[in-house]
N, C-alpha and C positions, 0 to 999 in steps of 0.2 A: 292788403288783406294777405298776400301770399308771404310776407314778411313776419306778421303777425301767426300766422300758422307755422313757421319755421319755430320762433320764438317759442311757442307753446308745446312744440315737441321736444325741443331741446330742455327746455324746464322740467317737463314730466320724465325725460330720460334720465337728467341729472338728481332731481330727487329718489330714483328709483334706484340708479347706480350707488349712490351714499349710502342706503340702507342695505343693499345687497351687499357692499364690499365689506363693512362691519361685521354682518353675519356670517360672509364666509372665510375670512380670518380667524374668527372664532372658531368656526367649525374646523377650520385648517389646524388650528393650536389643540383641539381636542382630540381629534382623528390622526393626526400625522398624515393625513392625505396631500399627495403633491398636487393633484389635480384640482383641491379646494383652493390650496396655495395659489395657483395659478390662475383659478376662476377669480380670485381675490385680487389679486394684482390687475388682472383683467378689467375688473370691477374699477379699480383705482386711476387706470389708465382711460377707461369712459369716461368717469367722472371730470378727470383734467381734459377731456377733448371739449367736453359739453360745456366747460368754464371758459375754454377759449374760444368755443362758437360764439358766445356769448359776447365776451370781450370783442371779437373781431366785428361783431354787428352792432355795438355799440360806436367804437371807432369809424367804421365806415360812414357814419353817419355825420361827420365833422364836415363844416362847411369849406367849400374850395378855397384854397391859399394862394399866392403869388407862387409860390415854389410848387403846389400841385394845383394847376388851376382847373384840372378836369375832376379834383376831388379827391375823395380817399375810400370809394366804393369799392376797391381791390382788396383792401384790407381783408374783406372776408375770404378771399381766398387765400390770401397768405396764411391767416390762423387756420383754415381748414386744411391746408398741405402741414400745417407742424401736427394737426391731428395725426395726417397720416403715418409721420415719421415717428409720434409717440406710440401707435397703434402696433408699429411694426418693433420698434424696440423694447418700451416697457411692455407690451402686452405680448407680441410673438415671441421675440429672443429669449424673455425671461422664460416662458413657459417650456421653450423648448432645451432649456438649460436645466430648469428642474425635471423634464423628462429624461434627460441622459443620467442625473444623478440616482432617479429613481429606480431606472432600468438597470442601472449598474450595481446598485445597492438597495435591493427590494425590501420592503419590512411590509410586515401586518398592520390593518388599519385597526385602531382604538375607537370605540363606540362610533360605530359607522352609521347607526340610527341618526344619530346627530347630523351627520353630511347628507342623508338623503331628505330629511326633514327640512334643512338649509336650502338645500339644491331645488326642491319642490316649492319651497316659498320664493326663490328667486327667480323660480319660471313663471310663476305667477305675475311676479311684479315686471319681469321683461316682457311676458306677454303683453303687460296693461300699456306698458312704455310702446312698444312696436305698433300694437292698435291703434295709438293715439298719432304715432308718425305715419300708419297707412291713411289713417282718414284725413290727414290735413294734405297728404301727397293726392289722392284721390280728385281733391277739389280743382288740382292745376294739372294732372296727369292726363286728363281727355282719355283719348283711345290709344295711347301709347302703351308698349307692353312695359313691365318692370324694367327690362334691361335697359329698353330705350328711355326710360325715365330717367335713369341713373346717368346715362352716358350723354343725354342732349339737356338735361337741365343746367340752367345757367347759375342757379342759385345752390350754394355748396351744402346748407345747413341739412335739409330733408334726406338726400342721397346720403350722406353722412351717417345722419341719426338710423336711418333705414337700414344699413350695412352692419352698422354697431349693433343695434338691436336683434337684426336677423342673426349674427355671428355669435352674439351673447347666448341666444335661445339654444342655436345649435352646440356650441360651448358646453353649457349645461347639460345637455342631454349627452353630450360625450362623458362628462364627467358624471354624472349617474350611472353610466355603464361601466365607466372604470372602475369606481366604487363598489357597484354590484358584484362584478367578476371577481374584483379581488375579495371579497367577502366569501363569495361562493364558493371559490378555489383555493384559499389562503393563500393565493400568491400575489404579492404587491406589484407586481411587474405590470398587472392589468392598468393598475393605477398609471404608472410612467407612461405606458402605452397611449391612455386616454388623454394623459396631459402633452405628449407629442404632437397628438392630433390638434388638440385646440391651437399650441402654437402654430402650427401649419396652417389651420383656417386662419388665425389672427394675422399671419406674415401675409397670406393670400389677399385677405380684405384690404390691408395697407397697401398692397402693391396696385391694387385696381383704385383705391381712392386718389394714391399718388399720382399715378397716369392720369386719370380724369381731370383732378385739379392742375395739373402742370400744363395742360391743354389749356384750361380756363386762364390760367397765369399770362401763357403767351400771349392770349388775345384771340376769344374764338367770334365768330360772325355771328349774325342774327339767324334763326331757323329757316330753311327753304321756304316754309308756310309766309314767315313774317316778310321775306325779302320779296315774294311775288306780290303780298298786300301793298308794300310800298312801293314796288313798279307799276303796279296798277292805278295806285293813288297819284304818282306823278303823270303818268300818262294820260289821266283823267283831266289834266289841267289844260284849259285853253292855253295855247301859245307854245306849248311842249309838244315838239314834234316827234321826238324820241327820248329814251333813256340810253345814253352812249355808253356808260357806264356806272356802278353802284358798289360802292363798297362799305363795309359796315364792320363795327367791333364793340364787344362789350366792355364798357368802362368798367362795370360793374354787375351784379344779378339784373337790377332793374333801372340801368343806363346805358343807352346804346348810343352809340357814335356812327352818324350817317354820312358819306360824302359820296356825291352824285354829281355827274356830268350831263347835261340834259341839253338838247338839240332845239334851238330855236331858228327862227325864219331870220334871213340875211337881211331884212329890210325893217325888222323891228327897230323902234329908237330906244333911248335908254330910259325914260319913264314906261315904256312897254316892257322892256326887259326886267325891271326892276318889279313891276306889278305881278308878272308872271312868276318870279322867284317867290315872292311873298305867298302868293295863293298857292303855288306847288308846296312850299314849306310847311302852310297850314294844313291842306290834306293829308299831306304826309305823316303828320303828328296825329292827326286824328285817325287815322288808320291805324299808326302804332304810338299809342301815349308814351312808350318807354325810349321813343327816339328824343333823348334830352338834348343832344348836340347834332346840329343838321349844318352842314355846308354844302350850297347849290352851286354850281359853277355853270353859267351858260356858255355855248359855243354854238358853231356853226355846223351844221350836218356835211359833213365831207363823204361820206359811205353811201354807195346806194343801196335801196332796198334790199336787194338779195345778199347783202353782207350784213346785215342786221343779225345779232347774235341773241341768244337767249338771257333774261333778265340776271343781271348780276355776274356775268359770265364774261362781258365784253372788255376790251381795254382801250 
């Protein structure tokens, strides 16, 4: 369900940005507005990014192979990282370059009404795309703030779309201000300043995305509440005296690797130990269905009760 919601948000944003990109380039050609041109390139970058997210989602569904026994789910992270690079270069750096040219060689805009109409239409389309992404994110966000959702989400698509669409709306407002001030004052430098602000906005969004996705690529653990749920499930298993340690890592947004060492009674025989492990694994999977790969190691508890640490933090 979460994956379907992410795909819907990506497809909606892609359709909106393709139409917006064409209209912005036409307006830029008619008016000579640098901010309109920067916004057009921004929409092309966004469209490319959304296509990459769709490709990454499709490739991630490939079955595991001998070379990649844990599957290809992390391809979603790879393509999302490419999105951050494109947003930084094609979007942000290009806008800063156009800003420099326009500020150093300002000129009046022609047919500014065309630019205003296109910007207002683009704002409506981007607003619809953002509304769709927000609606899909609310299904999984829970009580978390939007900042916490972007930082803690293990699925990259919705945070990427949310940042892109929010950044696009702010960029459109900046472009509208730049065009308006240039028309009112007759000085095209305001269009260049707005373009620079758009560039800084895109560079900032790209850096945030790259930082968060880099962490996912390295391998992030399950959320604290998920670790607690797994710890509780293991301890509820008859024959498990303690969870000596619990380690988790996301193989992909919806696939979790779980490795745990559990303390058992020293007098248990082989059949009892095997039954305990099977029961513990079943309980853990029921508590957290995304735990696709589970390794449980039985061991004798050699630590006194007073030395037991918190869930997931012992060694």
